[in-house]
GUVEXTI-516752 format. One line per field, with one value per atom (N, C-alpha, C, CB): atom name; residue in three letters; x, y, z. Coordinates in steps of 0.02 Angstrom, whole numbers. Glycine has a CB too. Layout:
% GUVEXTI-516752
margu <- c(CA:...)
marmar <- c(ALA:...)
east <- c(X:...)
north <- c(Y:...)
up <- c(Z:...)
This chain:
% GUVEXTI-516752
margu <- c(N:CA:C:CB:N:CA:C:CB:N:CA:C:CB:N:CA:C:CB:N:CA:C:CB:N:CA:C:CB:N:CA:C:CB:N:CA:C:CB:N:CA:C:CB:N:CA:C:CB:N:CA:C:CB:N:CA:C:CB:N:CA:C:CB:N:CA:C:CB:N:CA:C:CB:N:CA:C:CB:N:CA:C:CB:N:CA:C:CB:N:CA:C:CB:N:CA:C:CB:N:CA:C:CB:N:CA:C:CB:N:CA:C:CB:N:CA:C:CB:N:CA:C:CB:N:CA:C:CB:N:CA:C:CB:N:CA:C:CB:N:CA:C:CB:N:CA:C:CB:N:CA:C:CB:N:CA:C:CB:N:CA:C:CB:N:CA:C:CB:N:CA:C:CB:N:CA:C:CB:N:CA:C:CB:N:CA:C:CB:N:CA:C:CB:N:CA:C:CB:N:CA:C:CB:N:CA:C:CB:N:CA:C:CB:N:CA:C:CB:N:CA:C:CB:N:CA:C:CB:N:CA:C:CB:N:CA:C:CB:N:CA:C:CB:N:CA:C:CB:N:CA:C:CB:N:CA:C:CB:N:CA:C:CB:N:CA:C:CB:N:CA:C:CB:N:CA:C:CB:N:CA:C:CB:N:CA:C:CB:N:CA:C:CB:N:CA:C:CB:N:CA:C:CB:N:CA:C:CB:N:CA:C:CB:N:CA:C:CB:N:CA:C:CB:N:CA:C:CB:N:CA:C:CB:N:CA:C:CB:N:CA:C:CB:N:CA:C:CB:N:CA:C:CB:N:CA:C:CB:N:CA:C:CB:N:CA:C:CB:N:CA:C:CB:N:CA:C:CB:N:CA:C:CB:N:CA:C:CB:N:CA:C:CB:N:CA:C:CB:N:CA:C:CB:N:CA:C:CB:N:CA:C:CB:N:CA:C:CB:N:CA:C:CB:N:CA:C:CB:N:CA:C:CB:N:CA:C:CB:N:CA:C:CB:N:CA:C:CB:N:CA:C:CB:N:CA:C:CB:N:CA:C:CB:N:CA:C:CB:N:CA:C:CB:N:CA:C:CB:N:CA:C:CB:N:CA:C:CB:N:CA:C:CB:N:CA:C:CB:N:CA:C:CB:N:CA:C:CB:N:CA:C:CB:N:CA:C:CB:N:CA:C:CB:N:CA:C:CB:N:CA:C:CB:N:CA:C:CB:N:CA:C:CB:N:CA:C:CB:N:CA:C:CB:N:CA:C:CB:N:CA:C:CB:N:CA:C:CB:N:CA:C:CB:N:CA:C:CB:N:CA:C:CB:N:CA:C:CB:N:CA:C:CB:N:CA:C:CB:N:CA:C:CB:N:CA:C:CB:N:CA:C:CB:N:CA:C:CB:N:CA:C:CB:N:CA:C:CB:N:CA:C:CB:N:CA:C:CB:N:CA:C:CB:N:CA:C:CB:N:CA:C:CB:N:CA:C:CB:N:CA:C:CB:N:CA:C:CB:N:CA:C:CB:N:CA:C:CB:N:CA:C:CB:N:CA:C:CB:N:CA:C:CB:N:CA:C:CB:N:CA:C:CB:N:CA:C:CB:N:CA:C:CB:N:CA:C:CB:N:CA:C:CB:N:CA:C:CB:N:CA:C:CB:N:CA:C:CB:N:CA:C:CB:N:CA:C:CB:N:CA:C:CB:N:CA:C:CB:N:CA:C:CB:N:CA:C:CB:N:CA:C:CB:N:CA:C:CB:N:CA:C:CB:N:CA:C:CB:N:CA:C:CB:N:CA:C:CB:N:CA:C:CB:N:CA:C:CB)
marmar <- c(UNK:UNK:UNK:UNK:UNK:UNK:UNK:UNK:UNK:UNK:UNK:UNK:UNK:UNK:UNK:UNK:UNK:UNK:UNK:UNK:UNK:UNK:UNK:UNK:UNK:UNK:UNK:UNK:UNK:UNK:UNK:UNK:UNK:UNK:UNK:UNK:UNK:UNK:UNK:UNK:UNK:UNK:UNK:UNK:UNK:UNK:UNK:UNK:UNK:UNK:UNK:UNK:UNK:UNK:UNK:UNK:UNK:UNK:UNK:UNK:UNK:UNK:UNK:UNK:UNK:UNK:UNK:UNK:UNK:UNK:UNK:UNK:UNK:UNK:UNK:UNK:UNK:UNK:UNK:UNK:UNK:UNK:UNK:UNK:UNK:UNK:UNK:UNK:UNK:UNK:UNK:UNK:UNK:UNK:UNK:UNK:UNK:UNK:UNK:UNK:UNK:UNK:UNK:UNK:UNK:UNK:UNK:UNK:UNK:UNK:UNK:UNK:UNK:UNK:UNK:UNK:UNK:UNK:UNK:UNK:UNK:UNK:UNK:UNK:UNK:UNK:UNK:UNK:UNK:UNK:UNK:UNK:UNK:UNK:UNK:UNK:UNK:UNK:UNK:UNK:UNK:UNK:UNK:UNK:UNK:UNK:UNK:UNK:UNK:UNK:UNK:UNK:UNK:UNK:UNK:UNK:UNK:UNK:UNK:UNK:UNK:UNK:UNK:UNK:UNK:UNK:UNK:UNK:UNK:UNK:UNK:UNK:UNK:UNK:UNK:UNK:UNK:UNK:UNK:UNK:UNK:UNK:UNK:UNK:UNK:UNK:UNK:UNK:UNK:UNK:UNK:UNK:UNK:UNK:UNK:UNK:UNK:UNK:UNK:UNK:UNK:UNK:UNK:UNK:UNK:UNK:UNK:UNK:UNK:UNK:UNK:UNK:UNK:UNK:UNK:UNK:UNK:UNK:UNK:UNK:UNK:UNK:UNK:UNK:UNK:UNK:UNK:UNK:UNK:UNK:UNK:UNK:UNK:UNK:UNK:UNK:UNK:UNK:UNK:UNK:UNK:UNK:UNK:UNK:UNK:UNK:UNK:UNK:UNK:UNK:UNK:UNK:UNK:UNK:UNK:UNK:UNK:UNK:UNK:UNK:UNK:UNK:UNK:UNK:UNK:UNK:UNK:UNK:UNK:UNK:UNK:UNK:UNK:UNK:UNK:UNK:UNK:UNK:UNK:UNK:UNK:UNK:UNK:UNK:UNK:UNK:UNK:UNK:UNK:UNK:UNK:UNK:UNK:UNK:UNK:UNK:UNK:UNK:UNK:UNK:UNK:UNK:UNK:UNK:UNK:UNK:UNK:UNK:UNK:UNK:UNK:UNK:UNK:UNK:UNK:UNK:UNK:UNK:UNK:UNK:UNK:UNK:UNK:UNK:UNK:UNK:UNK:UNK:UNK:UNK:UNK:UNK:UNK:UNK:UNK:UNK:UNK:UNK:UNK:UNK:UNK:UNK:UNK:UNK:UNK:UNK:UNK:UNK:UNK:UNK:UNK:UNK:UNK:UNK:UNK:UNK:UNK:UNK:UNK:UNK:UNK:UNK:UNK:UNK:UNK:UNK:UNK:UNK:UNK:UNK:UNK:UNK:UNK:UNK:UNK:UNK:UNK:UNK:UNK:UNK:UNK:UNK:UNK:UNK:UNK:UNK:UNK:UNK:UNK:UNK:UNK:UNK:UNK:UNK:UNK:UNK:UNK:UNK:UNK:UNK:UNK:UNK:UNK:UNK:UNK:UNK:UNK:UNK:UNK:UNK:UNK:UNK:UNK:UNK:UNK:UNK:UNK:UNK:UNK:UNK:UNK:UNK:UNK:UNK:UNK:UNK:UNK:UNK:UNK:UNK:UNK:UNK:UNK:UNK:UNK:UNK:UNK:UNK:UNK:UNK:UNK:UNK:UNK:UNK:UNK:UNK:UNK:UNK:UNK:UNK:UNK:UNK:UNK:UNK:UNK:UNK:UNK:UNK:UNK:UNK:UNK:UNK:UNK:UNK:UNK:UNK:UNK:UNK:UNK:UNK:UNK:UNK:UNK:UNK:UNK:UNK:UNK:UNK:UNK:UNK:UNK:UNK:UNK:UNK:UNK:UNK:UNK:UNK:UNK:UNK:UNK:UNK:UNK:UNK:UNK:UNK:UNK:UNK:UNK:UNK:UNK:UNK:UNK:UNK:UNK:UNK:UNK:UNK:UNK:UNK:UNK:UNK:UNK:UNK:UNK:UNK:UNK:UNK:UNK:UNK:UNK:UNK:UNK:UNK:UNK:UNK:UNK:UNK:UNK:UNK:UNK:UNK:UNK:UNK:UNK:UNK:UNK:UNK:UNK:UNK:UNK:UNK:UNK:UNK:UNK:UNK:UNK:UNK:UNK:UNK:UNK:UNK:UNK:UNK:UNK:UNK:UNK:UNK:UNK:UNK:UNK:UNK:UNK:UNK:UNK:UNK:UNK:UNK:UNK:UNK:UNK:UNK:UNK:UNK:UNK:UNK:UNK:UNK:UNK:UNK:UNK:UNK:UNK:UNK:UNK:UNK:UNK:UNK:UNK:UNK:UNK:UNK:UNK:UNK:UNK:UNK:UNK:UNK:UNK:UNK:UNK:UNK:UNK:UNK:UNK:UNK:UNK:UNK:UNK:UNK:UNK:UNK:UNK:UNK:UNK:UNK:UNK:UNK:UNK:UNK:UNK:UNK:UNK:UNK:UNK:UNK:UNK:UNK:UNK:UNK:UNK:UNK:UNK:UNK:UNK:UNK:UNK:UNK:UNK:UNK:UNK:UNK:UNK:UNK:UNK:UNK:UNK:UNK)
east <- c(726:717:650:724:647:581:537:596:468:430:381:397:373:328:305:258:257:238:180:230:182:124:79:148:113:64:123:0:85:129:78:147:113:61:81:70:26:36:-10:22:-1:-41:-113:7:-164:-215:-245:-251:-292:-323:-380:-344:-421:-485:-500:-537:-501:-512:-576:-513:-626:-692:-682:-749:-654:-650:-598:-629:-551:-509:-545:-455:-577:-615:-670:-654:-695:-739:-705:-768:-643:-602:-576:-543:-544:-516:-556:-478:-617:-660:-722:-680:-754:-804:-794:-831:-731:-719:-671:-693:-617:-569:-587:-513:-626:-658:-617:-658:-562:-530:-564:-460:-579:-626:-579:-658:-610:-585:-572:-643:-518:-503:-486:-441:-465:-451:-444:-382:-460:-447:-444:-502:-405:-398:-361:-354:-390:-361:-298:-426:-238:-187:-184:-133:-184:-179:-121:-214:-68:-9:40:-19:97:155:189:210:228:261:310:305:335:377:340:425:271:239:209:291:220:201:120:254:96:20:10:-19:-36:-51:-130:0:-146:-219:-221:-265:-221:-211:-258:-138:-284:-320:-273:-402:-269:-236:-285:-170:-292:-338:-305:-391:-324:-299:-350:-266:-336:-375:-344:-385:-373:-342:-350:-381:-296:-294:-294:-219:-315:-320:-269:-335:-207:-148:-135:-101:-179:-171:-131:-146:-105:-64:-117:0:-92:-136:-107:-161:-153:-141:-162:-174:-108:-140:-127:-107:-169:-168:-160:-232:-134:-135:-167:-56:-227:-250:-236:-316:-200:-156:-177:-67:-236:-259:-207:-337:-198:-155:-80:-174:-64:10:28:28:73:84:105:142:82:97:87:49:130:125:89:196:21:-20:-23:-84:-8:-3:-11:56:-26:-36:38:-79:46:115:117:142:186:196:217:255:198:204:282:182:327:392:414:428:373:394:360:356:303:267:197:257:207:136:127:136:71:48:26:-6:63:42:15:103:-51:-96:-102:-166:-87:-92:-173:-37:-196:-267:-263:-325:-310:-308:-339:-345:-326:-342:-421:-311:-469:-543:-552:-583:-528:-528:-500:-488:-447:-411:-469:-336:-495:-547:-601:-580:-629:-688:-675:-704:-617:-598:-582:-539:-558:-551:-615:-518:-660:-737:-764:-797:-754:-794:-760:-774:-695:-661:-687:-578:-688:-711:-790:-699:-827:-899:-904:-933:-866:-872:-847:-833:-800:-771:-716:-818:-682:-616:-561:-603:-513:-456:-426:-401:-442:-414:-372:-476:-317:-282:-255:-231:-240:-223:-262:-234:-266:-232:-163:-281:-101:-31:-3:27:22:57:131:49:151:229:264:242:230:255:233:323:262:255:185:327:171:101:69:110:2:-49:-75:-106:-66:-88:-139:-43:-176:-216:-196:-301:-212:-194:-249:-133:-263:-306:-273:-353:-306:-285:-323:-289:-299:-348:-357:-315:-394:-416:-355:-477:-298:-234:-194:-195:-197:-161:-111:-129:-114:-75:-97:-69:-57:-63:-70:-8:-124:-141:-143:-216:-93:-89:-121:-8:-168:-184:-150:-260:-116:-67:-92:8:-94:-114:-58:-179:-31:22:0:54:45:25:53:42:107:138:196:90:211:269:331:260:379:451:443:479:399:395:435:322:453:488:560:479:586:665:671:696:725:740:753:798:743:762:843:738:891:954:968:990:931:934:908:905:852:826:876:759:899:945:1007:973:1038:1098:1075:1135:1023:1005:989:946:963:939:1001:895:1054:1116:1153:1153:1146:1182:1150:1191:1086:1054:1065:992:1067:1091:1158:1094:1206:1273:1285:1320:1240:1248:1218:1206:1167:1130:1186:1067:1214:1260:1315:1285:1344:1399:1386:1432:1323:1304:1249:1290:1216:1157:1183:1120:1125:1137:1151:1083:1185:1202:1149:1243:1144:1094:1101:1095)
north <- c(231:175:178:110:156:162:106:148:121:79:34:114:77:45:102:7:93:129:172:95:239:283:284:361:312:312:319:381:310:310:354:226:409:461:456:550:467:468:523:397:545:597:560:626:597:577:620:569:604:640:674:597:642:667:637:648:672:643:603:698:618:584:511:631:510:440:400:443:427:392:367:432:406:374:319:434:331:265:208:267:208:142:127:144:166:149:138:194:170:161:111:225:127:91:20:126:14:-43:-89:-29:-64:-94:-105:-55:-49:-61:-21:-143:16:70:130:94:135:194:268:178:308:384:401:440:420:427:507:376:533:614:645:632:704:747:817:738:851:927:956:942:1016:1064:1099:1132:1099:1142:1190:1114:1256:1319:1356:1357:1338:1368:1305:1431:1307:1263:1290:1259:1242:1260:1320:1192:1330:1378:1444:1352:1440:1506:1511:1560:1474:1471:1449:1404:1490:1477:1424:1536:1375:1310:1296:1240:1247:1227:1153:1264:1116:1035:1003:1017:953:913:847:890:842:774:728:791:666:628:567:611:527:464:416:475:349:287:246:254:216:186:113:209:78:-8:-24:-47:-89:-113:-107:-174:-104:-96:-34:-104:13:89:132:101:104:138:159:85:211:236:241:299:239:261:334:217:374:448:469:507:523:552:628:535:653:728:742:761:779:805:879:790:892:952:979:934:999:1036:1089:1080:1080:1134:1128:1198:1078:1056:998:1040:1005:954:894:976:828:758:718:733:667:619:564:592:565:515:460:543:395:346:277:353:230:162:143:104:132:108:32:130:6:-62:-87:-77:-142:-173:-163:-257:-167:-160:-91:-183:-48:37:53:97:40:55:18:121:-7:-47:-48:-128:-48:-48:-114:0:-146:-209:-212:-256:-240:-239:-307:-209:-330:-402:-417:-413:-466:-499:-567:-492:-599:-669:-709:-688:-769:-802:-805:-875:-796:-778:-718:-775:-663:-594:-598:-543:-629:-625:-653:-672:-712:-745:-694:-816:-672:-626:-566:-599:-537:-476:-489:-442:-545:-564:-566:-627:-596:-603:-531:-659:-494:-425:-386:-383:-390:-344:-366:-348:-444:-461:-438:-532:-440:-426:-350:-451:-309:-237:-204:-209:-245:-225:-186:-186:-200:-165:-201:-160:-167:-210:-248:-170:-317:-371:-420:-414:-440:-491:-535:-465:-600:-654:-710:-631:-751:-754:-791:-797:-737:-772:-802:-716:-862:-902:-883:-976:-846:-825:-876:-739:-928:-968:-956:-963:-906:-877:-828:-833:-814:-769:-788:-685:-782:-777:-712:-824:-680:-618:-591:-592:-549:-522:-445:-531:-422:-352:-323:-342:-254:-213:-147:-199:-109:-41:13:-39:57:113:161:154:212:269:316:322:301:351:313:371:257:214:167:252:169:126:64:150:14:-54:-73:-87:-89:-113:-194:-81:-212:-287:-300:-316:-366:-392:-450:-404:-472:-521:-560:-490:-629:-674:-719:-710:-718:-772:-842:-765:-890:-951:-998:-971:-967:-1007:-1039:-1065:-1046:-1068:-1031:-1066:-1065:-1023:-974:-978:-983:-940:-969:-930:-1036:-1076:-1057:-1153:-1013:-994:-938:-958:-951:-899:-842:-914:-783:-723:-710:-679:-742:-743:-775:-773:-834:-868:-828:-930:-796:-747:-693:-718:-670:-598:-625:-555:-692:-708:-720:-776:-745:-763:-705:-809:-653:-594:-557:-554:-548:-523:-558:-518:-624:-655:-649:-724:-646:-631:-563:-642:-518:-444:-435:-401:-469:-465:-505:-489:-558:-605:-554:-686:-517:-470:-425:-431:-391:-340:-350:-322:-414:-433:-453:-480:-467:-504:-477:-573:-418:-391:-360:-338:-367:-338:-265:-351:-239:-172:-127:-167:-64:-23:-6:39)
up <- c(952:908:875:944:812:766:797:676:824:843:786:888:736:679:629:712:586:546:567:498:571:592:531:615:464:407:350:409:296:229:189:189:158:125:45:158:8:-63:-90:-97:-146:-184:-210:-251:-218:-239:-297:-186:-344:-392:-353:-452:-318:-305:-235:-362:-175:-107:-103:-54:-134:-134:-169:-175:-223:-257:-219:-337:-188:-146:-88:-126:-57:4:-15:45:-71:-92:-93:-158:-128:-130:-66:-177:-30:37:91:56:100:147:131:164:78:57:32:13:-16:-45:-1:-112:20:65:136:63:161:232:280:255:252:308:317:292:384:404:400:491:364:360:433:324:457:525:533:546:482:496:432:540:424:359:377:303:352:367:304:441:303:238:275:204:228:239:196:241:228:194:183:220:233:243:268:296:230:253:319:195:351:418:399:455:342:329:304:283:307:287:217:292:179:100:107:51:62:54:10:27:28:-13:1:14:-35:-31:-39:-88:8:16:65:42:40:96:108:73:167:192:234:241:199:230:258:185:308:338:349:401:328:330:371:267:427:491:473:567:500:491:564:446:571:646:678:657:665:696:733:652:711:722:680:784:632:579:517:552:475:426:361:444:308:245:236:198:215:204:133:254:108:43:51:3:0:-4:-76:5:-83:-138:-144:-142:-202:-201:-276:-189:-275:-349:-370:-343:-434:-463:-455:-435:-414:-407:-448:-336:-489:-546:-506:-607:-540:-507:-564:-442:-574:-639:-615:-672:-614:-600:-655:-587:-645:-690:-660:-724:-702:-670:-659:-720:-582:-571:-577:-502:-599:-607:-529:-667:-522:-452:-428:-454:-469:-453:-434:-504:-459:-450:-380:-520:-371:-316:-297:-324:-242:-218:-143:-241:-129:-60:-38:-50:12:31:110:17:111:171:192:159:252:277:300:345:268:295:308:245:338:340:273:403:269:205:196:204:239:223:191:282:231:197:131:235:111:49:-4:50:16:-32:-41:-3:10:9:-39:83:-18:-65:-136:-38:-150:-220:-251:-230:-222:-258:-256:-212:-208:-189:-255:-96:-266:-326:-387:-333:-407:-464:-475:-467:-430:-426:-437:-356:-411:-411:-479:-351:-509:-575:-559:-620:-500:-484:-515:-408:-537:-570:-522:-604:-538:-479:-512:-438:-479:-502:-447:-542:-465:-411:-421:-339:-381:-311:-325:-251:-311:-329:-265:-359:-273:-223:-220:-237:-167:-166:-115:-138:-98:-47:27:-50:55:121:118:139:65:64:3:65:9:-47:-49:-42:-124:-137:-185:-148:-178:-237:-244:-224:-301:-315:-345:-357:-323:-349:-379:-300:-411:-438:-414:-511:-371:-337:-394:-266:-370:-426:-451:-392:-414:-417:-458:-345:-478:-514:-475:-561:-408:-365:-357:-306:-362:-342:-268:-366:-248:-177:-178:-152:-142:-130:-59:-134:-63:9:10:28:64:71:135:76:134:185:191:172:258:266:263:330:237:230:285:165:317:378:351:413:285:255:274:186:282:300:356:236:403:458:520:475:512:562:560:551:507:510:571:428:597:650:615:696:656:635:618:685:652:634:566:684:550:486:448:479:443:396:386:419:434:423:385:503:407:369:290:404:281:210:165:208:195:168:146:217:198:181:130:235:124:71:4:85:3:-52:-80:-42:-41:-59:-91:3:-48:-77:-144:-25:-158:-218:-266:-214:-260:-304:-323:-270:-278:-290:-336:-234:-324:-367:-429:-342:-445:-510:-541:-501:-526:-557:-623:-510:-670:-735:-737:-776:-782:-793:-802:-846:-799:-822:-900:-779)
């Protein structure tokens, strides 16, 4: 059975500028970094794999792979974003910190059950910081599962065509 998230990995343009954003700006400590010179299948490569630790023991990880094509672009929130949980005080502090530092910062968005702010990292990824509001958390797991399934089924039967 799946216990939780160990890490989620993404490509990065430059490991040092990525470290500055995730470690110095967001406060996630660089926990590990190592060069990969050969794949498990014996293919030669030259990649740096770095890991930033969150309080729950999980990690955000990055691969810098110079010379290997990758389409770095500013991602739309709906296409790709990373959401990290914080408390409300941290949300307010990080919002002010982002504005002061000149980091692309949006929010504070009220989603009912969450308040969120959004940054753009040096790789073009959207990073969301989300603070629970306590609204909607009284719903039982069974009720939440049933309403989620209904919403998905309704979407499947009525979604617009491509």
